[in-house]
N, C-alpha and C positions, 0 to 999 in steps of 0.2 A: 309180403312173404308171397312166392309165387310156387304153383304146384302143377307138374305134369303128368296128367295118369295118362298110361298107354295101356288101352282097353283091349281086349284078344284073346283069342284060342291058337296056341302054335301047333295043336296037333289036328287042325281044319285047314290047311293049306294056306291062302291068301288070308283068311282072318288070323292068321297070327301077326300080321302087318304091323300092330299097335305094340305087342310083345318085341318084334325086330326092333323098333326103334327104341322100345326102352334099354333093349340090350345094348345096342349101340350109344344110347347116351349114358348110360350105368360108367363106360370107359373114361369119359371127360371127367375134368374136376368140378367139382359144384361149389359155385360161390354160394357163401352163407343164405342169402335171401331165395335160394332156389332148393326145392325137392322133386324127384324124380320117383314116377312109383308104376310096377308091374301091377294093373288093376285086375286082370284077370278078366272074367266076362261079367258084363254088367249085373249088378244085384245091390239091394239095399245096403250091404255090406261097405259098399264103396262110398258111402254117404260119409264117413268116417274121414276118407282121404281129403273131404274139401274143408277140412277143420282147420283152422289157423292159416290160413290163405285170403290173400285180398283179391287172388287172380290165379284161375284155373284154367289150363290149356287141356283139352281132352284131345288125345290122338285114339283114332280108331278106324278101321276099315269101314268103306262104304258101300252100299248095295251096286251090285254090277249095273250097268247103264250102257254099256257098248265102246268103252274108252279107258281100257284097265289100267291101272297106274297112274291116271289123272287125280292130282290133288284138289282138293275143295277146302271151303272155309264155311262151311253152312252157319249161320245165325242159330244161336240156342232154340229160337223161337220156331224154327223150321224143322229143328230135330225133334225137338217137342213133340210136333205135329204128325211127323212120321211114324209109319208101323216098326216093328225092329227088324233087322237084317235077321234072316236063316240063323239058329246055330248062337244069337245073342241073348237068347232067356227074354227078359222085359225089355232090354236095350237101353241106350243111352238115354232116348229121351223120357222112359217111365222115371230113369234115375234123376233126370233134370226137373221132373215133375214133383217128385219128392224132394228133393233139395229144396224148391222154392216153396214147399209149406212146411218146412221149419221156421220156428221163430228167431234164428239167427240170420242175421243178412246175408243174402247170397253174393257169393265172391263174384267180379265180373269171370264171365265165361266167354274164351275162345276156344274153336274146334276145328280141327285139323284131321280131314279124313283122306283118303286113297280109294279110289274105286279100285274093286277088285274083279277079276274076272269071274268067280265062284268060291263060294265056301266048301270044300271038299272033307267031309268027314273022315277024320282018322286016317288023314295022308298028310302027316307033317311038309313043310317046304311051300317056300314061297315062288309064285311065279315070277319069271324076269321081270314081268311090268310092275310087282308089288315090291321086288327087292330093290328095282331103279327108285320108285315112291319112297322106300326109306333112305337111299340116301338125299333124294331134294328135302325130304321131311326135318333130317337132321341137319341140313345146311340150313333150312328155315328156321329153325330153333337154334340153331349156334350161336347166335347173338345174345341169347339170355345165358349163356354159358361165359361168353366173354365181359359180360357187364355185371361185375362182382359188387358195385354199388346201389344199383335201381331196384 
């Protein structure tokens, strides 16, 4: 079983990237071996979304670094070592640390990020660059929706 967990806050500008990806993916027919989740902002409650899967794909906004919209595929170990993006609370890194501490085996983790221009509190809507990254991320993940037996 594979889970796609889309993190973000759509009320904070580009921080809604993950939620926008979720909304697009939710319109596609799901194969039996795939579940998608609007995971909101990272917190310990999200640990439940990792249960019952062999692989988890995390979709989240990446910190601004000068190239808004650029997709990244950071390793879980790298994300665990980073400070969280403002507005993310404890962040995905903290969540992965907590997941690793559980007695159950940790699923394989993949991470897809889109660099954002800024998280703008209480200003809903994505920038043009983040919206373009939503399209690219949906295209990147679409093979998981086409493969009904993997």
